C-alpha positions as a printed Julia matrix, in Angstrom:
245×3 Matrix{Float64}:
 -32.88  14.22   25.19
 -30.55  14.82   22.25
 -32.38  13.93   18.79
 -30.32  11.95   15.55
 -30.9   11.47   12.57
 -29.25   9.29   10.32
 -28.99   9.84    6.84
 -27.09   6.93    4.68
 -28.65   5.43    1.85
 -27.43   2.04    2.75
 -30.09   0.57    5.15
 -27.35  -1.86    7.34
 -25.3    1.35    7.77
 -28.03   2.87    9.33
 -28.46  -0.64   11.62
 -24.96  -0.4    12.37
 -25.29   3.37   13.32
 -28.3    2.28   15.78
 -26.74  -0.47   17.88
 -23.4    1.76   18.01
 -26.03   4.58   19.61
 -27.72   2.47   22.18
 -25.11   3.02   24.47
 -26.16   6.58   24.58
 -29.06   6.7    26.67
 -29.14  10.8    26.52
 -29.88  10.23   22.93
 -32.87   9.4    20.63
 -32.71   8.52   17.02
 -35.9   10.24   15.32
 -35.66   9.58   11.89
 -33.81   8.14    9.63
 -33.11   9.03    5.55
 -32.54   7.17    2.65
 -31.73  10.45    0.1
 -30.61  14.03    0.82
 -33.84  15.11    0.1
 -35.51  13.32    2.88
 -32.89  14.83    5.14
 -33.51  17.87    4.9
 -37.15  17.42    5.18
 -36.84  15.61    8.57
 -33.76  18.11    9.65
 -36.92  21.24    8.99
 -39.35  18.77   10.95
 -37.41  17.7    13.71
 -35.36  20.15   14.23
 -32.26  17.61   15.26
 -29.21  18.37   17.1
 -27.04  16.0    15.19
 -27.25  14.15   11.71
 -24.8   11.21   10.66
 -24.32  11.67    6.78
 -23.28   9.89    4.28
 -21.76  11.54    1.71
 -22.43  10.31   -1.66
 -26.26   9.3    -2.26
 -28.43   9.54   -4.87
 -30.05  12.63   -6.09
 -28.19  15.0    -4.14
 -25.06  14.58   -2.09
 -24.3   15.43    1.5
 -22.42  18.59    0.9
 -25.44  19.81   -1.24
 -27.89  18.65    1.46
 -26.33  20.76    3.84
 -26.68  24.1     1.67
 -30.35  23.99    1.45
 -30.52  24.14    5.04
 -32.23  26.46    6.91
 -30.89  25.72   10.36
 -27.48  23.42   11.46
 -27.19  20.77   13.57
 -23.53  19.38   14.2
 -22.84  17.04   11.76
 -20.56  13.71   11.48
 -19.95  12.69    8.11
 -19.98   9.0     7.54
 -18.74   6.96    3.94
 -16.57   4.48    2.65
 -14.84   7.4     0.07
 -11.95   8.78    1.91
 -11.27  10.89   -0.87
 -13.4   13.12    0.36
 -12.04  13.42    3.77
  -9.66  16.81    3.42
 -13.56  18.27    1.91
 -15.01  17.4     4.91
 -13.39  18.87    7.37
 -13.01  22.15    5.11
 -16.84  21.92    6.03
 -16.09  22.05    9.4
 -17.74  18.56    9.74
 -17.37  17.8    13.81
 -15.77  14.8    12.79
 -15.72  11.84    9.38
 -16.22   8.22    9.93
 -14.61   6.02    7.15
 -16.84   2.7     6.26
 -16.25   0.57    7.99
 -15.98   1.46   11.28
 -15.37   0.66   14.91
 -17.64   1.31   18.12
 -14.45   2.28   19.66
 -13.59   5.06   16.18
 -17.31   5.52   16.69
 -17.32   6.74   20.72
 -14.71   9.21   19.72
 -16.75  11.44   17.52
 -19.69  11.26   20.01
 -17.16  12.21   22.59
 -16.07  14.7    20.43
 -19.65  16.16   20.06
 -20.88  15.5    23.49
 -17.89  17.69   24.97
 -19.34  20.93   23.03
 -22.36  20.36   20.48
 -23.01  23.82   20.1
 -19.72  24.83   19.01
 -20.45  21.97   16.67
 -23.28  23.13   15.36
 -21.65  26.3    14.85
 -18.99  24.94   12.57
 -21.68  23.05   10.64
 -23.18  26.29    9.06
 -19.73  27.49    7.24
 -20.52  24.42    5.27
 -22.13  27.64    2.56
 -18.47  29.21    2.03
 -16.99  25.28    0.78
 -15.23  25.78   -2.56
 -14.02  23.23   -5.08
 -15.33  20.45   -7.18
 -17.92  17.97   -5.63
 -19.2   14.7    -7.07
 -21.35  15.88  -10.51
 -21.49  19.22   -8.93
 -20.18  20.97  -12.39
 -23.49  19.13  -13.95
 -25.93  20.3   -11.69
 -26.87  23.24   -9.2
 -28.99  22.62   -6.44
 -31.7   25.52   -5.43
 -33.96  25.89   -2.56
 -36.91  27.23   -3.82
 -39.43  27.93   -0.61
 -40.41  24.52    0.78
 -39.16  22.45   -2.77
 -35.58  21.17   -3.96
 -34.92  22.01   -7.71
 -31.5   20.2    -8.95
 -31.03  22.79  -12.76
 -29.11  20.68  -14.88
 -26.31  23.53  -15.54
 -26.76  22.93  -19.48
 -30.23  24.64  -19.4
 -28.6   27.65  -17.06
 -28.59  30.43  -19.15
 -26.26  32.7   -17.4
 -25.11  33.88  -13.55
 -25.62  37.3   -12.16
 -23.95  38.64   -8.77
 -26.35  39.8    -6.52
 -24.75  41.14   -3.29
 -23.91  37.68   -0.88
 -25.83  35.3    -3.46
 -25.63  34.75   -7.23
 -28.98  34.5    -9.34
 -29.11  31.52  -11.16
 -30.85  32.49  -14.95
 -33.19  29.51  -15.78
 -35.74  29.13  -18.41
 -37.21  32.24  -17.89
 -36.85  32.59  -14.48
 -34.28  33.36  -12.01
 -32.75  30.84   -8.49
 -30.81  32.39   -5.5
 -27.72  30.4    -4.74
 -25.72  31.42   -2.0
 -22.39  31.47   -3.33
 -19.52  33.14   -5.01
 -19.4   34.06   -8.67
 -15.4   32.91   -7.87
 -16.81  29.44   -6.84
 -18.8   28.84   -9.95
 -16.26  30.54  -12.16
 -13.75  27.69  -10.94
 -16.79  24.9   -10.48
 -18.77  25.62  -14.11
 -17.33  23.29  -17.4
 -14.96  26.32  -18.84
 -15.55  24.72  -22.23
 -19.69  25.83  -21.45
 -19.01  28.81  -19.29
 -17.13  31.97  -19.51
 -16.83  34.88  -17.52
 -17.7   37.86  -19.47
 -17.67  40.43  -16.6
 -17.55  40.65  -13.29
 -20.81  40.49  -12.57
 -21.9   37.71  -15.51
 -21.06  34.26  -16.19
 -22.46  33.03  -19.55
 -23.05  29.9   -20.71
 -21.63  30.12  -24.41
 -24.12  28.43  -26.17
 -26.96  30.81  -25.34
 -25.05  33.18  -26.88
 -26.45  34.28  -30.87
 -24.07  37.48  -31.21
 -22.06  40.16  -29.95
 -22.93  43.6   -30.3
 -20.69  46.96  -30.3
 -22.23  49.43  -27.51
 -20.09  52.14  -27.16
 -16.22  53.02  -27.85
 -14.4   49.48  -27.42
 -17.01  48.48  -25.49
 -19.06  45.39  -26.25
 -22.48  43.3   -25.15
 -23.82  39.42  -25.76
 -26.63  39.0   -26.98
 -28.22  35.89  -25.7
 -31.24  33.78  -27.38
 -33.42  35.12  -24.43
 -32.99  38.8   -25.19
 -30.85  39.17  -22.28
 -28.19  41.69  -23.24
 -25.09  41.33  -21.26
 -21.81  43.57  -20.88
 -18.34  42.02  -22.06
 -15.8   43.41  -19.92
 -12.4   44.73  -21.9
 -10.4   42.01  -20.14
 -12.92  39.21  -21.23
 -13.4   40.16  -24.63
 -10.18  38.26  -25.98
 -10.73  35.15  -24.28
 -14.42  35.12  -25.55
 -13.06  35.34  -28.79
 -10.45  32.84  -28.6
 -13.26  30.26  -26.86
 -15.33  31.22  -30.36
 -12.83  30.77  -32.58
 -12.67  34.16  -33.95
C-alpha cells in the first residue's frame, strides 16, 4: 500500500483530494496537514510515498517546507495561483494541479506517478537547488535546527558566510546552516539592506559600525557584534556608494 499525505490549509481542498483518491485502492491517505510545519513533521514520522502540496500556506510556504526535509517523497503541487506553475516545474515537481481541477486532470497526475514513483521521488530532491524569489522570501529564512524549524527575519541577520556547500546565517550570536549558495542569497535578499562585500560574505548594512584600513588598499567591515569581515577591492566602491560616501 502506497502512503499519501495531503498538505493544504483549505479543508475543502483536502476533502476533494480524498474523494479523487478513493478510486485508487493501492494508496492510503495517512495524514492531513494544515501547514508546512505539520507537513514536515508528518513526512518525517510517516515516510509517505507521495504528497499533495499547496504552495501558499500560513507560516511557511510549500517550497520552504520541501527545503527542510531530510527525505524526499514524490510531490504534486496544488494551488489556485498559476503564477507559481513555472516555479513548481523548476522544482522538478511530478505535476502541478491548478485549482479547481477535475477528476480527469487529477487522474493524469496520478498516472504519471504510478508509472514511475522512484524517479518522481528523485526529482523532488532537487528542490534545494531552486533559485529565484518566492512569496515573502526576502523577508525571512527558514532553518531546520535539529528537530525544530526556525523562521529568522532577514532584518535580524547580521551577515552570511560561505561554508562549503552551505551558507552560515549569523543571527543574534548564533550560526545556522542553510543548504543554499551565496549567489542565491545575493539575488534574493533586499539589495537596499544587504550587500556582498566579499565572495564569502554578505553583510546587513544596518549592522555596520565602521570601516577600517587593514593592509594596502584593503579594508575591514566592523559590525555591532564585533565581527570583522574582509571587504574585497571590487566591493569597496559599491559599499561606499550604498553608504552615500
